[in-house]
mmCIF file of the N, C-alpha and C atoms, coordinates in Angstrom:
data_MODEL
# 
_entry.id   MODEL 
# 
loop_
_atom_site.group_PDB 
_atom_site.id 
_atom_site.type_symbol 
_atom_site.label_atom_id 
_atom_site.label_alt_id 
_atom_site.label_comp_id 
_atom_site.label_asym_id 
_atom_site.label_entity_id 
_atom_site.label_seq_id 
_atom_site.pdbx_PDB_ins_code 
_atom_site.Cartn_x 
_atom_site.Cartn_y 
_atom_site.Cartn_z 
_atom_site.occupancy 
_atom_site.B_iso_or_equiv 
_atom_site.pdbx_formal_charge 
_atom_site.auth_seq_id 
_atom_site.auth_comp_id 
_atom_site.auth_asym_id 
_atom_site.auth_atom_id 
_atom_site.pdbx_PDB_model_num 
ATOM 1   N N  . MET A 1 1  ? 0.817  -1.194 0.000   1.00 0.00 ? 1  MET A N  1 
ATOM 2   C CA . MET A 1 1  ? 0.000  0.000  0.000   1.00 0.00 ? 1  MET A CA 1 
ATOM 3   C C  . MET A 1 1  ? 0.861  1.259  0.000   1.00 0.00 ? 1  MET A C  1 
ATOM 4   N N  . ASN A 1 2  ? 1.993  1.205  0.719   1.00 0.00 ? 2  ASN A N  1 
ATOM 5   C CA . ASN A 1 2  ? 2.873  2.366  0.767   1.00 0.00 ? 2  ASN A CA 1 
ATOM 6   C C  . ASN A 1 2  ? 3.505  2.644  -0.597  1.00 0.00 ? 2  ASN A C  1 
ATOM 7   N N  . ALA A 1 3  ? 3.693  1.601  -1.391  1.00 0.00 ? 3  ALA A N  1 
ATOM 8   C CA . ALA A 1 3  ? 4.276  1.787  -2.717  1.00 0.00 ? 3  ALA A CA 1 
ATOM 9   C C  . ALA A 1 3  ? 3.351  2.604  -3.616  1.00 0.00 ? 3  ALA A C  1 
ATOM 10  N N  . LEU A 1 4  ? 2.048  2.461  -3.435  1.00 0.00 ? 4  LEU A N  1 
ATOM 11  C CA . LEU A 1 4  ? 1.093  3.229  -4.236  1.00 0.00 ? 4  LEU A CA 1 
ATOM 12  C C  . LEU A 1 4  ? 1.205  4.715  -3.952  1.00 0.00 ? 4  LEU A C  1 
ATOM 13  N N  . LEU A 1 5  ? 1.550  5.072  -2.715  1.00 0.00 ? 5  LEU A N  1 
ATOM 14  C CA . LEU A 1 5  ? 1.687  6.483  -2.367  1.00 0.00 ? 5  LEU A CA 1 
ATOM 15  C C  . LEU A 1 5  ? 2.863  7.121  -3.112  1.00 0.00 ? 5  LEU A C  1 
ATOM 16  N N  . ILE A 1 6  ? 3.813  6.318  -3.536  1.00 0.00 ? 6  ILE A N  1 
ATOM 17  C CA . ILE A 1 6  ? 4.951  6.827  -4.300  1.00 0.00 ? 6  ILE A CA 1 
ATOM 18  C C  . ILE A 1 6  ? 4.695  6.697  -5.800  1.00 0.00 ? 6  ILE A C  1 
ATOM 19  N N  . LEU A 1 7  ? 4.127  5.574  -6.221  1.00 0.00 ? 7  LEU A N  1 
ATOM 20  C CA . LEU A 1 7  ? 3.960  5.311  -7.647  1.00 0.00 ? 7  LEU A CA 1 
ATOM 21  C C  . LEU A 1 7  ? 2.892  6.176  -8.310  1.00 0.00 ? 7  LEU A C  1 
ATOM 22  N N  . ILE A 1 8  ? 1.822  6.480  -7.619  1.00 0.00 ? 8  ILE A N  1 
ATOM 23  C CA . ILE A 1 8  ? 0.747  7.284  -8.227  1.00 0.00 ? 8  ILE A CA 1 
ATOM 24  C C  . ILE A 1 8  ? 1.239  8.691  -8.555  1.00 0.00 ? 8  ILE A C  1 
ATOM 25  N N  . PRO A 1 9  ? 1.887  9.422  -7.647  1.00 0.00 ? 9  PRO A N  1 
ATOM 26  C CA . PRO A 1 9  ? 2.385  10.757 -8.034  1.00 0.00 ? 9  PRO A CA 1 
ATOM 27  C C  . PRO A 1 9  ? 3.439  10.705 -9.144  1.00 0.00 ? 9  PRO A C  1 
ATOM 28  N N  . ILE A 1 10 ? 4.309  9.690  -9.126  1.00 0.00 ? 10 ILE A N  1 
ATOM 29  C CA . ILE A 1 10 ? 5.305  9.570  -10.187 1.00 0.00 ? 10 ILE A CA 1 
ATOM 30  C C  . ILE A 1 10 ? 4.620  9.342  -11.523 1.00 0.00 ? 10 ILE A C  1 
ATOM 31  N N  . THR A 1 11 ? 3.599  8.499  -11.556 1.00 0.00 ? 11 THR A N  1 
ATOM 32  C CA . THR A 1 11 ? 2.860  8.230  -12.781 1.00 0.00 ? 11 THR A CA 1 
ATOM 33  C C  . THR A 1 11 ? 2.159  9.490  -13.286 1.00 0.00 ? 11 THR A C  1 
ATOM 34  N N  . LEU A 1 12 ? 1.572  10.257 -12.390 1.00 0.00 ? 12 LEU A N  1 
ATOM 35  C CA . LEU A 1 12 ? 0.898  11.493 -12.795 1.00 0.00 ? 12 LEU A CA 1 
ATOM 36  C C  . LEU A 1 12 ? 1.897  12.511 -13.345 1.00 0.00 ? 12 LEU A C  1 
ATOM 37  N N  . MET A 1 13 ? 3.085  12.590 -12.747 1.00 0.00 ? 13 MET A N  1 
ATOM 38  C CA . MET A 1 13 ? 4.102  13.513 -13.264 1.00 0.00 ? 13 MET A CA 1 
ATOM 39  C C  . MET A 1 13 ? 4.585  13.074 -14.649 1.00 0.00 ? 13 MET A C  1 
ATOM 40  N N  . LEU A 1 14 ? 4.806  11.780 -14.845 1.00 0.00 ? 14 LEU A N  1 
ATOM 41  C CA . LEU A 1 14 ? 5.227  11.287 -16.160 1.00 0.00 ? 14 LEU A CA 1 
ATOM 42  C C  . LEU A 1 14 ? 4.158  11.526 -17.216 1.00 0.00 ? 14 LEU A C  1 
ATOM 43  N N  . ALA A 1 15 ? 2.890  11.348 -16.848 1.00 0.00 ? 15 ALA A N  1 
ATOM 44  C CA . ALA A 1 15 ? 1.795  11.610 -17.788 1.00 0.00 ? 15 ALA A CA 1 
ATOM 45  C C  . ALA A 1 15 ? 1.746  13.088 -18.149 1.00 0.00 ? 15 ALA A C  1 
ATOM 46  N N  . ALA A 1 16 ? 1.953  13.959 -17.164 1.00 0.00 ? 16 ALA A N  1 
ATOM 47  C CA . ALA A 1 16 ? 1.946  15.400 -17.431 1.00 0.00 ? 16 ALA A CA 1 
ATOM 48  C C  . ALA A 1 16 ? 3.110  15.787 -18.345 1.00 0.00 ? 16 ALA A C  1 
ATOM 49  N N  . VAL A 1 17 ? 4.275  15.194 -18.138 1.00 0.00 ? 17 VAL A N  1 
ATOM 50  C CA . VAL A 1 17 ? 5.421  15.475 -18.996 1.00 0.00 ? 17 VAL A CA 1 
ATOM 51  C C  . VAL A 1 17 ? 5.135  14.982 -20.412 1.00 0.00 ? 17 VAL A C  1 
ATOM 52  N N  . ALA A 1 18 ? 4.545  13.810 -20.555 1.00 0.00 ? 18 ALA A N  1 
ATOM 53  C CA . ALA A 1 18 ? 4.235  13.274 -21.886 1.00 0.00 ? 18 ALA A CA 1 
ATOM 54  C C  . ALA A 1 18 ? 3.236  14.165 -22.620 1.00 0.00 ? 18 ALA A C  1 
ATOM 55  N N  . VAL A 1 19 ? 2.224  14.634 -21.921 1.00 0.00 ? 19 VAL A N  1 
ATOM 56  C CA . VAL A 1 19 ? 1.246  15.528 -22.545 1.00 0.00 ? 19 VAL A CA 1 
ATOM 57  C C  . VAL A 1 19 ? 1.916  16.847 -22.924 1.00 0.00 ? 19 VAL A C  1 
ATOM 58  N N  . GLY A 1 20 ? 2.787  17.351 -22.072 1.00 0.00 ? 20 GLY A N  1 
ATOM 59  C CA . GLY A 1 20 ? 3.503  18.590 -22.378 1.00 0.00 ? 20 GLY A CA 1 
ATOM 60  C C  . GLY A 1 20 ? 4.398  18.449 -23.600 1.00 0.00 ? 20 GLY A C  1 
ATOM 61  N N  . VAL A 1 21 ? 5.105  17.330 -23.711 1.00 0.00 ? 21 VAL A N  1 
ATOM 62  C CA . VAL A 1 21 ? 5.964  17.088 -24.873 1.00 0.00 ? 21 VAL A CA 1 
ATOM 63  C C  . VAL A 1 21 ? 5.122  16.962 -26.137 1.00 0.00 ? 21 VAL A C  1 
ATOM 64  N N  . PHE A 1 22 ? 3.979  16.321 -26.045 1.00 0.00 ? 22 PHE A N  1 
ATOM 65  C CA . PHE A 1 22 ? 3.098  16.182 -27.205 1.00 0.00 ? 22 PHE A CA 1 
ATOM 66  C C  . PHE A 1 22 ? 2.634  17.552 -27.695 1.00 0.00 ? 22 PHE A C  1 
ATOM 67  N N  . PHE A 1 23 ? 2.175  18.402 -26.774 1.00 0.00 ? 23 PHE A N  1 
ATOM 68  C CA . PHE A 1 23 ? 1.702  19.723 -27.189 1.00 0.00 ? 23 PHE A CA 1 
ATOM 69  C C  . PHE A 1 23 ? 2.856  20.596 -27.692 1.00 0.00 ? 23 PHE A C  1 
ATOM 70  N N  . TRP A 1 24 ? 4.061  20.437 -27.141 1.00 0.00 ? 24 TRP A N  1 
ATOM 71  C CA . TRP A 1 24 ? 5.216  21.164 -27.650 1.00 0.00 ? 24 TRP A CA 1 
ATOM 72  C C  . TRP A 1 24 ? 5.483  20.752 -29.101 1.00 0.00 ? 24 TRP A C  1 
ATOM 73  N N  . ALA A 1 25 ? 5.416  19.451 -29.381 1.00 0.00 ? 25 ALA A N  1 
ATOM 74  C CA . ALA A 1 25 ? 5.665  18.954 -30.733 1.00 0.00 ? 25 ALA A CA 1 
ATOM 75  C C  . ALA A 1 25 ? 4.620  19.469 -31.711 1.00 0.00 ? 25 ALA A C  1 
ATOM 76  N N  . VAL A 1 26 ? 3.382  19.536 -31.280 1.00 0.00 ? 26 VAL A N  1 
ATOM 77  C CA . VAL A 1 26 ? 2.323  20.050 -32.158 1.00 0.00 ? 26 VAL A CA 1 
ATOM 78  C C  . VAL A 1 26 ? 2.548  21.533 -32.427 1.00 0.00 ? 26 VAL A C  1 
ATOM 79  N N  . ASP A 1 27 ? 2.928  22.299 -31.416 1.00 0.00 ? 27 ASP A N  1 
ATOM 80  C CA . ASP A 1 27 ? 3.155  23.735 -31.590 1.00 0.00 ? 27 ASP A CA 1 
ATOM 81  C C  . ASP A 1 27 ? 4.367  24.034 -32.463 1.00 0.00 ? 27 ASP A C  1 
ATOM 82  N N  . HIS A 1 28 ? 5.347  23.146 -32.491 1.00 0.00 ? 28 HIS A N  1 
ATOM 83  C CA . HIS A 1 28 ? 6.556  23.367 -33.272 1.00 0.00 ? 28 HIS A CA 1 
ATOM 84  C C  . HIS A 1 28 ? 6.534  22.630 -34.611 1.00 0.00 ? 28 HIS A C  1 
ATOM 85  N N  . ALA A 1 29 ? 5.358  22.290 -35.100 1.00 0.00 ? 29 ALA A N  1 
ATOM 86  C CA . ALA A 1 29 ? 5.128  21.727 -36.440 1.00 0.00 ? 29 ALA A CA 1 
ATOM 87  C C  . ALA A 1 29 ? 5.883  20.427 -36.667 1.00 0.00 ? 29 ALA A C  1 
ATOM 88  N N  . GLN A 1 30 ? 5.974  19.582 -35.679 1.00 0.00 ? 30 GLN A N  1 
ATOM 89  C CA . GLN A 1 30 ? 6.650  18.302 -35.843 1.00 0.00 ? 30 GLN A CA 1 
ATOM 90  C C  . GLN A 1 30 ? 5.790  17.292 -36.593 1.00 0.00 ? 30 GLN A C  1 
ATOM 91  N N  . PHE A 1 31 ? 4.489  17.536 -36.676 1.00 0.00 ? 31 PHE A N  1 
ATOM 92  C CA . PHE A 1 31 ? 3.582  16.590 -37.336 1.00 0.00 ? 31 PHE A CA 1 
ATOM 93  C C  . PHE A 1 31 ? 3.014  17.147 -38.630 1.00 0.00 ? 31 PHE A C  1 
ATOM 94  N N  . GLU A 1 32 ? 3.643  18.163 -39.213 1.00 0.00 ? 32 GLU A N  1 
ATOM 95  C CA . GLU A 1 32 ? 3.107  18.788 -40.414 1.00 0.00 ? 32 GLU A CA 1 
ATOM 96  C C  . GLU A 1 32 ? 3.313  17.938 -41.665 1.00 0.00 ? 32 GLU A C  1 
ATOM 97  N N  . ASP A 1 33 ? 4.500  17.403 -41.872 1.00 0.00 ? 33 ASP A N  1 
ATOM 98  C CA . ASP A 1 33 ? 4.804  16.658 -43.085 1.00 0.00 ? 33 ASP A CA 1 
ATOM 99  C C  . ASP A 1 33 ? 5.101  15.206 -42.721 1.00 0.00 ? 33 ASP A C  1 
ATOM 100 N N  . LEU A 1 34 ? 4.101  14.361 -42.846 1.00 0.00 ? 34 LEU A N  1 
ATOM 101 C CA . LEU A 1 34 ? 4.259  12.962 -42.480 1.00 0.00 ? 34 LEU A CA 1 
ATOM 102 C C  . LEU A 1 34 ? 4.590  12.069 -43.677 1.00 0.00 ? 34 LEU A C  1 
ATOM 103 N N  . ASP A 1 35 ? 4.503  12.617 -44.895 1.00 0.00 ? 35 ASP A N  1 
ATOM 104 C CA . ASP A 1 35 ? 4.723  11.803 -46.093 1.00 0.00 ? 35 ASP A CA 1 
ATOM 105 C C  . ASP A 1 35 ? 6.173  11.823 -46.584 1.00 0.00 ? 35 ASP A C  1 
ATOM 106 N N  . THR A 1 36 ? 6.854  12.934 -46.466 1.00 0.00 ? 36 THR A N  1 
ATOM 107 C CA . THR A 1 36 ? 8.212  13.054 -47.010 1.00 0.00 ? 36 THR A CA 1 
ATOM 108 C C  . THR A 1 36 ? 9.206  12.089 -46.363 1.00 0.00 ? 36 THR A C  1 
ATOM 109 N N  . PRO A 1 37 ? 9.236  11.910 -45.056 1.00 0.00 ? 37 PRO A N  1 
ATOM 110 C CA . PRO A 1 37 ? 10.218 10.982 -44.483 1.00 0.00 ? 37 PRO A CA 1 
ATOM 111 C C  . PRO A 1 37 ? 10.084 9.551  -44.993 1.00 0.00 ? 37 PRO A C  1 
ATOM 112 N N  . LYS A 1 38 ? 8.882  9.139  -45.372 1.00 0.00 ? 38 LYS A N  1 
ATOM 113 C CA . LYS A 1 38 ? 8.702  7.791  -45.910 1.00 0.00 ? 38 LYS A CA 1 
ATOM 114 C C  . LYS A 1 38 ? 9.354  7.637  -47.273 1.00 0.00 ? 38 LYS A C  1 
ATOM 115 N N  . VAL A 1 39 ? 9.409  8.722  -48.047 1.00 0.00 ? 39 VAL A N  1 
ATOM 116 C CA . VAL A 1 39 ? 9.869  8.670  -49.424 1.00 0.00 ? 39 VAL A CA 1 
ATOM 117 C C  . VAL A 1 39 ? 11.369 8.954  -49.547 1.00 0.00 ? 39 VAL A C  1 
ATOM 118 N N  . LEU A 1 40 ? 11.973 9.626  -48.580 1.00 0.00 ? 40 LEU A N  1 
ATOM 119 C CA . LEU A 1 40 ? 13.376 10.028 -48.676 1.00 0.00 ? 40 LEU A CA 1 
ATOM 120 C C  . LEU A 1 40 ? 14.337 8.882  -48.979 1.00 0.00 ? 40 LEU A C  1 
ATOM 121 N N  . PRO A 1 41 ? 14.221 7.700  -48.381 1.00 0.00 ? 41 PRO A N  1 
ATOM 122 C CA . PRO A 1 41 ? 15.168 6.630  -48.726 1.00 0.00 ? 41 PRO A CA 1 
ATOM 123 C C  . PRO A 1 41 ? 15.046 6.142  -50.163 1.00 0.00 ? 41 PRO A C  1 
ATOM 124 N N  . LEU A 1 42 ? 13.934 6.399  -50.813 1.00 0.00 ? 42 LEU A N  1 
ATOM 125 C CA . LEU A 1 42 ? 13.720 5.924  -52.176 1.00 0.00 ? 42 LEU A CA 1 
ATOM 126 C C  . LEU A 1 42 ? 14.260 6.874  -53.234 1.00 0.00 ? 42 LEU A C  1 
ATOM 127 N N  . LEU A 1 43 ? 14.624 8.089  -52.850 1.00 0.00 ? 43 LEU A N  1 
ATOM 128 C CA . LEU A 1 43 ? 15.109 9.070  -53.810 1.00 0.00 ? 43 LEU A CA 1 
ATOM 129 C C  . LEU A 1 43 ? 16.531 8.738  -54.233 1.00 0.00 ? 43 LEU A C  1 
ATOM 130 N N  . ASP A 1 44 ? 16.861 9.034  -55.494 1.00 0.00 ? 44 ASP A N  1 
ATOM 131 C CA . ASP A 1 44 ? 18.174 8.721  -56.042 1.00 0.00 ? 44 ASP A CA 1 
ATOM 132 C C  . ASP A 1 44 ? 19.165 9.872  -55.923 1.00 0.00 ? 44 ASP A C  1 
ATOM 133 N N  . ASP A 1 45 ? 18.755 11.006 -55.410 1.00 0.00 ? 45 ASP A N  1 
ATOM 134 C CA . ASP A 1 45 ? 19.639 12.162 -55.322 1.00 0.00 ? 45 ASP A CA 1 
ATOM 135 C C  . ASP A 1 45 ? 20.764 11.905 -54.329 1.00 0.00 ? 45 ASP A C  1 
ATOM 136 N N  . VAL A 1 46 ? 21.983 12.280 -54.725 1.00 0.00 ? 46 VAL A N  1 
ATOM 137 C CA . VAL A 1 46 ? 23.148 12.153 -53.853 1.00 0.00 ? 46 VAL A CA 1 
ATOM 138 C C  . VAL A 1 46 ? 23.346 13.500 -53.174 1.00 0.00 ? 46 VAL A C  1 
ATOM 139 N N  . PRO A 1 47 ? 23.473 13.542 -51.856 1.00 0.00 ? 47 PRO A N  1 
ATOM 140 C CA . PRO A 1 47 ? 23.713 14.825 -51.186 1.00 0.00 ? 47 PRO A CA 1 
ATOM 141 C C  . PRO A 1 47 ? 25.009 15.465 -51.682 1.00 0.00 ? 47 PRO A C  1 
ATOM 142 N N  . GLU A 1 48 ? 25.052 16.795 -51.690 1.00 0.00 ? 48 GLU A N  1 
ATOM 143 C CA . GLU A 1 48 ? 26.210 17.510 -52.233 1.00 0.00 ? 48 GLU A CA 1 
ATOM 144 C C  . GLU A 1 48 ? 27.473 17.215 -51.446 1.00 0.00 ? 48 GLU A C  1 
ATOM 145 N N  . ASN A 1 49 ? 27.382 17.094 -50.145 1.00 0.00 ? 49 ASN A N  1 
ATOM 146 C CA . ASN A 1 49 ? 28.572 16.841 -49.329 1.00 0.00 ? 49 ASN A CA 1 
ATOM 147 C C  . ASN A 1 49 ? 29.209 15.510 -49.695 1.00 0.00 ? 49 ASN A C  1 
ATOM 148 N N  . ARG A 1 50 ? 28.415 14.494 -49.937 1.00 0.00 ? 50 ARG A N  1 
ATOM 149 C CA . ARG A 1 50 ? 28.947 13.179 -50.284 1.00 0.00 ? 50 ARG A CA 1 
ATOM 150 C C  . ARG A 1 50 ? 29.632 13.225 -51.642 1.00 0.00 ? 50 ARG A C  1 
ATOM 151 N N  . ALA A 1 51 ? 29.051 13.944 -52.603 1.00 0.00 ? 51 ALA A N  1 
ATOM 152 C CA . ALA A 1 51 ? 29.638 14.023 -53.942 1.00 0.00 ? 51 ALA A CA 1 
ATOM 153 C C  . ALA A 1 51 ? 30.961 14.775 -53.902 1.00 0.00 ? 51 ALA A C  1 
ATOM 154 N N  . GLU A 1 52 ? 31.056 15.838 -53.099 1.00 0.00 ? 52 GLU A N  1 
ATOM 155 C CA . GLU A 1 52 ? 32.298 16.604 -53.006 1.00 0.00 ? 52 GLU A CA 1 
ATOM 156 C C  . GLU A 1 52 ? 33.396 15.775 -52.362 1.00 0.00 ? 52 GLU A C  1 
ATOM 157 N N  . SER A 1 53 ? 33.082 15.063 -51.308 1.00 0.00 ? 53 SER A N  1 
ATOM 158 C CA . SER A 1 53 ? 34.103 14.273 -50.623 1.00 0.00 ? 53 SER A CA 1 
ATOM 159 C C  . SER A 1 53 ? 34.553 13.104 -51.492 1.00 0.00 ? 53 SER A C  1 
ATOM 160 N N  . ARG A 1 54 ? 33.664 12.561 -52.299 1.00 0.00 ? 54 ARG A N  1 
ATOM 161 C CA . ARG A 1 54 ? 34.030 11.469 -53.184 1.00 0.00 ? 54 ARG A CA 1 
ATOM 162 C C  . ARG A 1 54 ? 35.035 11.948 -54.227 1.00 0.00 ? 54 ARG A C  1 
ATOM 163 N N  . GLY A 1 55 ? 34.864 13.163 -54.749 1.00 0.00 ? 55 GLY A N  1 
ATOM 164 C CA . GLY A 1 55 ? 35.779 13.709 -55.737 1.00 0.00 ? 55 GLY A CA 1 
ATOM 165 C C  . GLY A 1 55 ? 37.146 13.980 -55.154 1.00 0.00 ? 55 GLY A C  1 
ATOM 166 N N  . ARG A 1 56 ? 37.216 14.446 -53.918 1.00 0.00 ? 56 ARG A N  1 
ATOM 167 C CA . ARG A 1 56 ? 38.503 14.713 -53.277 1.00 0.00 ? 56 ARG A CA 1 
ATOM 168 C C  . ARG A 1 56 ? 39.254 13.430 -52.994 1.00 0.00 ? 56 ARG A C  1 
ATOM 169 N N  . ASN A 1 57 ? 38.566 12.391 -52.593 1.00 0.00 ? 57 ASN A N  1 
ATOM 170 C CA . ASN A 1 57 ? 39.232 11.136 -52.247 1.00 0.00 ? 57 ASN A CA 1 
ATOM 171 C C  . ASN A 1 57 ? 39.798 10.433 -53.470 1.00 0.00 ? 57 ASN A C  1 
ATOM 172 N N  . GLN A 1 58 ? 39.166 10.565 -54.617 1.00 0.00 ? 58 GLN A N  1 
ATOM 173 C CA . GLN A 1 58 ? 39.644 9.883  -55.807 1.00 0.00 ? 58 GLN A CA 1 
ATOM 174 C C  . GLN A 1 58 ? 40.975 10.452 -56.271 1.00 0.00 ? 58 GLN A C  1 
ATOM 175 N N  . GLY A 1 59 ? 41.208 11.727 -56.078 1.00 0.00 ? 59 GLY A N  1 
ATOM 176 C CA . GLY A 1 59 ? 42.452 12.339 -56.507 1.00 0.00 ? 59 GLY A CA 1 
ATOM 177 C C  . GLY A 1 59 ? 43.619 11.992 -55.608 1.00 0.00 ? 59 GLY A C  1 
ATOM 178 N N  . SER A 1 60 ? 43.385 11.576 -54.392 1.00 0.00 ? 60 SER A N  1 
ATOM 179 C CA . SER A 1 60 ? 44.483 11.332 -53.462 1.00 0.00 ? 60 SER A CA 1 
ATOM 180 C C  . SER A 1 60 ? 44.908 9.870  -53.413 1.00 0.00 ? 60 SER A C  1 
ATOM 181 N N  . VAL A 1 61 ? 44.279 9.004  -54.179 1.00 0.00 ? 61 VAL A N  1 
ATOM 182 C CA . VAL A 1 61 ? 44.631 7.583  -54.158 1.00 0.00 ? 61 VAL A CA 1 
ATOM 183 C C  . VAL A 1 61 ? 45.893 7.368  -54.988 1.00 0.00 ? 61 VAL A C  1 
ATOM 184 N N  . GLU A 1 62 ? 46.860 6.661  -54.429 1.00 0.00 ? 62 GLU A N  1 
ATOM 185 C CA . GLU A 1 62 ? 48.100 6.382  -55.146 1.00 0.00 ? 62 GLU A CA 1 
ATOM 186 C C  . GLU A 1 62 ? 47.925 5.146  -56.018 1.00 0.00 ? 62 GLU A C  1 
ATOM 187 N N  . SER A 1 63 ? 48.572 5.155  -57.146 1.00 0.00 ? 63 SER A N  1 
ATOM 188 C CA . SER A 1 63 ? 48.571 3.954  -57.968 1.00 0.00 ? 63 SER A CA 1 
ATOM 189 C C  . SER A 1 63 ? 49.718 3.061  -57.535 1.00 0.00 ? 63 SER A C  1 
ATOM 190 N N  . LYS A 1 64 ? 49.711 1.828  -57.983 1.00 0.00 ? 64 LYS A N  1 
ATOM 191 C CA . LYS A 1 64 ? 50.725 0.859  -57.568 1.00 0.00 ? 64 LYS A CA 1 
ATOM 192 C C  . LYS A 1 64 ? 52.119 1.235  -58.047 1.00 0.00 ? 64 LYS A C  1 
ATOM 193 N N  . ASP A 1 65 ? 52.220 1.907  -59.220 1.00 0.00 ? 65 ASP A N  1 
ATOM 194 C CA . ASP A 1 65 ? 53.544 2.234  -59.739 1.00 0.00 ? 65 ASP A CA 1 
ATOM 195 C C  . ASP A 1 65 ? 54.208 3.379  -58.974 1.00 0.00 ? 65 ASP A C  1 
ATOM 196 N N  . GLN A 1 66 ? 53.502 4.097  -58.139 1.00 0.00 ? 66 GLN A N  1 
ATOM 197 C CA . GLN A 1 66 ? 54.090 5.158  -57.345 1.00 0.00 ? 66 GLN A CA 1 
ATOM 198 C C  . GLN A 1 66 ? 54.703 4.620  -56.058 1.00 0.00 ? 66 GLN A C  1 
ATOM 199 N N  . ARG A 1 67 ? 54.459 3.370  -55.731 1.00 0.00 ? 67 ARG A N  1 
ATOM 200 C CA . ARG A 1 67 ? 54.978 2.802  -54.498 1.00 0.00 ? 67 ARG A CA 1 
ATOM 201 C C  . ARG A 1 67 ? 56.237 1.993  -54.772 1.00 0.00 ? 67 ARG A C  1 
ATOM 202 N N  . ALA A 1 68 ? 57.104 1.982  -53.817 1.00 0.00 ? 68 ALA A N  1 
ATOM 203 C CA . ALA A 1 68 ? 58.302 1.155  -53.911 1.00 0.00 ? 68 ALA A CA 1 
ATOM 204 C C  . ALA A 1 68 ? 57.896 -0.305 -53.683 1.00 0.00 ? 68 ALA A C  1 
ATOM 205 N N  . PRO A 1 69 ? 58.703 -1.271 -54.115 1.00 0.00 ? 69 PRO A N  1 
ATOM 206 C CA . PRO A 1 69 ? 58.359 -2.683 -53.938 1.00 0.00 ? 69 PRO A CA 1 
ATOM 207 C C  . PRO A 1 69 ? 58.153 -3.080 -52.487 1.00 0.00 ? 69 PRO A C  1 
ATOM 208 N N  . SER A 1 70 ? 58.798 -2.382 -51.562 1.00 0.00 ? 70 SER A N  1 
ATOM 209 C CA . SER A 1 70 ? 58.659 -2.747 -50.154 1.00 0.00 ? 70 SER A CA 1 
ATOM 210 C C  . SER A 1 70 ? 57.375 -2.178 -49.550 1.00 0.00 ? 70 SER A C  1 
ATOM 211 N N  . GLY A 1 71 ? 56.612 -1.432 -50.310 1.00 0.00 ? 71 GLY A N  1 
ATOM 212 C CA . GLY A 1 71 ? 55.381 -0.841 -49.810 1.00 0.00 ? 71 GLY A CA 1 
ATOM 213 C C  . GLY A 1 71 ? 55.557 0.577  -49.338 1.00 0.00 ? 71 GLY A C  1 
ATOM 214 N N  . ARG A 1 72 ? 56.821 1.059  -49.341 1.00 0.00 ? 72 ARG A N  1 
ATOM 215 C CA . ARG A 1 72 ? 57.078 2.436  -48.944 1.00 0.00 ? 72 ARG A CA 1 
ATOM 216 C C  . ARG A 1 72 ? 56.894 3.346  -50.147 1.00 0.00 ? 72 ARG A C  1 
ATOM 217 N N  . ARG A 1 73 ? 56.568 4.548  -49.876 1.00 0.00 ? 73 ARG A N  1 
ATOM 218 C CA . ARG A 1 73 ? 56.334 5.519  -50.940 1.00 0.00 ? 73 ARG A CA 1 
ATOM 219 C C  . ARG A 1 73 ? 57.658 6.080  -51.448 1.00 0.00 ? 73 ARG A C  1 
ATOM 220 N N  . ARG A 1 74 ? 57.787 6.197  -52.763 1.00 0.00 ? 74 ARG A N  1 
ATOM 221 C CA . ARG A 1 74 ? 58.986 6.778  -53.346 1.00 0.00 ? 74 ARG A CA 1 
ATOM 222 C C  . ARG A 1 74 ? 58.972 8.287  -53.164 1.00 0.00 ? 74 ARG A C  1 
ATOM 223 N N  . GLU A 1 75 ? 60.151 8.864  -53.012 1.00 0.00 ? 75 GLU A N  1 
ATOM 224 C CA . GLU A 1 75 ? 60.236 10.320 -52.846 1.00 0.00 ? 75 GLU A CA 1 
ATOM 225 C C  . GLU A 1 75 ? 60.737 10.989 -54.083 1.00 0.00 ? 75 GLU A C  1 
# 
């Protein structure tokens, strides 16, 4: 019985926090666009940051003829 005296107020506080978070989300337009997130993984567009980093990495790769036979780089 004593446990109920602790658990009931904790439950009411958690419920109040959950309701507050829900209304905050509604006020900050978190539920406005529910269709776009479902479609984003299906799009073929490559983000600009990924394309730029891919171009930089390709230029810095050494070919096999630039390396010494021991695996060290020639100077």
